[in-house]
N, C-alpha and C positions, 0 to 999 in steps of 0.2 A: 405522293404523300404517304401511301401505305408502307413503303419501304422505310421511310424515316421513323415512323412510329415503331416498327419492328426493331430497328437498331437501338432506339431508346429503351425499349423493353429489355433487350438483351443486355444492355449496359447495367441495368439494375439487378439482373440475375447473376448469381455466382457462376463462374465458368465451369464447364465440364472438365477441361484440361488447361494446364498452363503450358505455354510455349517457352522453351529454353534454347538458347544458343550455346552450343558446346564446342569448345576448341581444345585441342590437345597440345601441350607443350612438354617436351621430354616425356616423362612417365606420368604426368599429372593432367587431369581434365579440369577445365574451368567451365562452370555453368552460370549463365547470366539470364535472368528472366527477360524475355522480349515481347511477350504477348499472352493471349489466351484464346481458347476455342469454345464455342457454344454449339450444342447439338441442334439440328434443324427439327422443327415440330414433327415432320414426317418420319424422322429417324433415319434418313438416308444420306446424311451428310453433316458437315460442320461448317460454321462460319469462323474464320480465323482472323483475329484482329492483332496486327503487329504494331508495336510502338516504335520499333526500329527494324530495319531489314539488313541483316548481316550479309556480307559478301563472301565469307569463308566459313569453314567449320560446317556444322550441321544444326538443324532445328529439330528438337525432340519434344513431343507432346507427352506430358505426364499428368496423372491425376493429382489434384492439389492435395497437399498434406495438411491436415486439419490443425496441427499444433506447430507448424513451421513458422518461424519469424519471417515477416514480409521482406525485411531489408537484407536478408542473408544472401550474399552473392554466390557463394559456393554451396551447392545443394547437397554435397556429400555423396553424389552418385558417380559411378564410373562407367 
């Protein structure tokens, strides 16, 4: 039961990092948000929650941008 309460608390808190799936096609990179990460209370790790699990490309953790629109698929990063 203690683990379930912790997960619910994490869901209410803003994530420390956003998880992005990055694929490269030609000279362009495509960034799609696939999840988020929250820092552990002891500061020695992170819990990663993925909404989808990509099988190609890479997953990049980035700090959330405060003014970025939520629905923007391409984050403008390379």
